[in-house]
C-alpha positions as CSV (number, residue, x, y, z in Angstrom):
1,X,29.2,102.7,91.9
2,X,32.4,102.0,93.8
3,X,35.1,104.6,94.1
4,X,38.6,104.2,92.5
5,X,41.6,103.0,94.4
6,X,44.5,105.2,93.3
7,X,48.1,103.9,93.9
8,X,50.0,107.0,94.8
9,X,53.9,107.1,94.7
10,X,55.5,108.9,97.6
11,X,58.7,110.9,97.5
12,X,62.0,109.1,98.1
13,X,63.2,111.8,100.4
14,X,62.8,115.5,101.2
15,X,62.3,117.3,97.9
16,X,59.8,119.4,96.0
17,X,57.0,117.2,94.9
18,X,56.7,119.1,91.7
19,X,60.3,118.1,90.8
20,X,59.5,114.3,90.8
21,X,55.7,113.9,90.6
22,X,53.7,114.7,87.4
23,X,51.0,117.4,87.5
24,X,48.2,114.8,87.1
25,X,49.5,112.8,90.1
26,X,49.5,115.9,92.3
27,X,46.1,117.0,91.0
28,X,44.6,113.7,92.0
29,X,46.4,113.7,95.4
30,X,44.8,117.1,96.2
31,X,41.3,115.8,95.5
32,X,41.4,112.7,97.7
33,X,39.8,112.8,101.1
34,X,40.3,109.1,102.0
35,X,43.7,107.4,102.4
36,X,45.1,104.0,103.3
37,X,48.8,104.4,104.2
38,X,51.8,102.5,105.5
39,X,52.5,105.0,108.3
40,X,50.0,107.8,109.1
41,X,52.8,110.2,110.4
42,X,54.7,109.9,107.1
43,X,51.5,110.2,105.1
44,X,50.6,113.5,106.8
45,X,54.0,114.9,106.0
46,X,53.7,114.0,102.4
47,X,50.2,115.4,102.1
48,X,51.3,118.7,103.7
49,X,54.3,118.8,101.3
50,X,51.9,118.1,98.4
51,X,49.8,121.1,99.4
52,X,46.6,119.2,99.9
53,X,43.9,121.8,100.5
54,X,42.2,122.1,103.9
55,X,43.3,120.8,107.2
56,X,45.0,117.4,107.1
57,X,43.1,116.4,110.3
58,X,39.9,116.5,108.2
59,X,41.1,113.7,106.0
60,X,40.4,110.0,106.7
61,X,43.7,108.3,107.1
62,X,43.8,104.6,107.9
63,X,46.9,102.5,108.4
64,X,47.5,99.3,106.4
65,X,46.9,96.2,108.5
66,X,49.4,93.4,108.8
67,X,49.5,91.5,105.5
68,X,48.1,88.4,107.1
69,X,45.0,90.2,108.4
70,X,42.7,89.8,105.4
71,X,39.6,90.8,107.3
72,X,41.1,94.1,108.4
73,X,42.2,94.7,104.8
74,X,38.8,94.0,103.4
75,X,37.3,96.5,105.9
76,X,39.4,99.2,104.4
77,X,37.4,98.9,101.2
78,X,34.3,100.4,102.9
79,X,35.0,103.9,101.7
80,X,35.4,102.6,98.2
81,X,32.1,100.7,98.3
82,X,30.5,103.9,99.6
83,X,31.5,105.6,96.3
84,X,34.6,107.5,97.6
85,X,37.9,107.5,95.8
86,X,40.8,106.3,98.0
87,X,44.6,106.8,97.8
88,X,47.0,104.0,98.8
89,X,50.3,105.5,99.9
90,X,53.5,103.9,101.2
91,X,56.3,105.7,103.1
92,X,58.5,106.0,100.0
93,X,58.2,105.1,96.4
94,X,55.4,103.0,94.8
95,X,52.9,101.1,96.9
96,X,53.2,97.4,96.3
97,X,56.7,97.6,94.8
98,X,59.2,96.8,97.6
99,X,56.5,98.3,99.9
100,X,53.3,97.1,101.5
101,X,49.9,97.4,99.9
102,X,49.6,94.5,97.5
103,X,47.1,92.7,99.6
104,X,44.8,95.7,99.6
105,X,45.1,96.0,95.8
106,X,44.3,92.3,95.5
107,X,41.2,92.7,97.7
108,X,40.1,95.7,95.5
109,X,40.4,93.6,92.4
110,X,38.4,90.8,94.0
111,X,35.7,93.2,94.9
112,X,35.5,94.7,91.4
113,X,37.0,98.0,92.4
114,X,38.8,100.0,89.8
115,X,42.5,100.3,90.5
116,X,44.6,103.1,88.9
117,X,48.4,103.3,89.3
118,X,49.8,106.9,89.2
119,X,53.2,107.9,87.9
120,X,56.0,108.7,90.3
121,X,59.4,107.6,91.6
122,X,60.3,103.9,92.0
123,X,63.8,103.3,93.4
124,X,63.9,99.9,91.8
125,X,63.2,101.2,88.3
126,X,65.3,104.3,88.6
127,X,68.3,102.3,89.8
128,X,67.9,99.7,87.0
129,X,67.6,102.5,84.4
130,X,70.8,104.1,85.7
131,X,73.0,101.0,86.3
132,X,73.8,100.1,82.7
133,X,73.0,96.5,83.5
134,X,70.5,94.0,81.9
135,X,67.1,95.6,82.1
136,X,65.4,92.8,80.1
137,X,65.9,90.2,82.9
138,X,66.2,91.2,86.6
139,X,65.1,90.2,90.0
140,X,64.4,92.2,93.2
141,X,65.2,90.5,96.5
142,X,64.4,93.1,99.2
143,X,66.7,92.9,102.2
144,X,69.5,90.4,102.5
145,X,70.4,88.6,105.8
146,X,72.0,90.8,108.4
147,X,74.5,88.3,109.9
148,X,77.8,88.4,108.1
149,X,78.1,84.7,107.1
150,X,74.5,84.5,105.9
151,X,74.9,87.8,104.0
152,X,78.0,86.6,102.3
153,X,76.3,83.3,101.3
154,X,73.3,85.3,99.9
155,X,75.5,87.5,97.8
156,X,77.3,84.5,96.3
157,X,73.9,82.9,95.5
158,X,72.8,86.1,93.8
159,X,76.1,86.3,91.9
160,X,75.6,82.7,90.7
161,X,72.0,83.4,89.6
162,X,73.1,86.5,87.8
163,X,75.8,84.6,85.9
164,X,73.5,81.6,85.1
165,X,70.5,83.7,83.9
166,X,72.3,86.9,82.7
167,X,70.0,88.7,85.1
168,X,70.6,91.8,87.1
169,X,70.1,91.2,90.8
170,X,68.7,94.1,92.9
171,X,68.5,94.4,96.7
172,X,68.3,97.0,99.4
173,X,69.8,97.5,102.9
174,X,69.0,99.5,106.0
175,X,71.0,102.8,105.5
176,X,73.1,102.5,108.6
177,X,74.4,99.1,107.4
178,X,75.4,100.3,103.9
179,X,79.1,100.3,104.8
180,X,79.0,96.7,106.0
181,X,77.2,95.8,102.8
182,X,79.8,97.5,100.6
183,X,82.6,95.7,102.5
184,X,80.8,92.4,102.1
185,X,80.3,93.0,98.3
186,X,84.0,93.5,97.9
187,X,84.9,90.2,99.6
188,X,82.0,87.9,98.6
189,X,82.0,88.5,94.9
190,X,84.3,87.7,92.1
191,X,86.6,90.6,91.2
192,X,85.0,91.3,87.8
193,X,81.4,91.2,89.0
194,X,79.8,94.6,88.5
195,X,78.0,96.4,91.3
196,X,76.1,99.7,91.1
197,X,75.0,101.7,94.1
198,X,72.3,104.2,93.6
199,X,71.9,106.5,96.7
200,X,69.5,109.3,97.5
201,X,67.7,108.9,94.2
202,X,65.8,112.0,93.0
203,X,67.4,114.1,95.8
204,X,70.0,116.9,95.3
205,X,72.6,114.6,96.9
206,X,71.9,111.7,94.4
207,X,74.9,109.5,93.7
208,X,75.0,106.6,91.2
209,X,78.3,104.8,91.0
210,X,79.2,101.6,89.2
211,X,82.4,99.6,89.8
212,X,83.6,96.0,89.8
213,X,83.6,94.2,93.1
214,X,87.4,94.5,93.2
215,X,87.2,98.3,92.7
216,X,84.6,98.6,95.5
217,X,87.2,97.2,97.9
218,X,89.1,100.5,97.7
219,X,86.0,102.7,98.3
220,X,85.4,104.1,101.8
221,X,81.8,103.0,102.4
222,X,81.4,105.6,105.1
223,X,80.2,108.1,102.6
224,X,77.1,106.0,101.9
225,X,76.3,105.8,105.6
226,X,72.6,106.6,106.5
227,X,71.7,107.3,102.9
228,X,68.8,105.3,101.3
229,X,70.5,103.2,98.7
230,X,69.7,100.5,96.1
231,X,72.3,97.8,95.2
232,X,72.5,96.2,91.8
233,X,74.7,93.4,90.7
234,X,75.5,91.8,87.4
235,X,78.0,88.9,86.8
236,X,79.2,87.4,83.6
């Protein structure tokens, strides 16, 4: 019998795991001795915070290979084929959702391994829930281009798609570029287009603010500097 691949949501920042993770998720986390993770250092911090019993050094923690390295990904299934349960963990949020891990999950399915997603925080879903925008039709785009002209063009494409499909458009940015993104939103979008910024989700400093693009022009984006944030847009 193969083991089970558990998809374990990580915290979105420094907080008490019991405040955001269900008891069943934490119970399973504390039983797992084999892990495949995005970054071993971040994984060890999470496992300590989750009060995993015994020394962390005694756990088997393997890093996810590059997505294109299918052979290395298949090799990570060895512990599962040996009958061990394995946890898949990204650095923040849910594995495979705006985070790596989908290739390993696909390999597990192809090998007939049982896959079990556990409940925990997803910035994409939490942001969508809190934005007051269309939750029936939406698209997540990851990171937008960094260069100003390309970023402006991308924002305008998303605005057009939102208006054409009545769909919420969702994207993220590297925290130290949040201010530049807020300025770009104010200038690239039509004045009435709605933008919601959800920062520090699940943390004590959580801030969720929704304004029109015209109103965002008057906001000092510096207060969102270096804070993990999700951007949501809806145009009518």
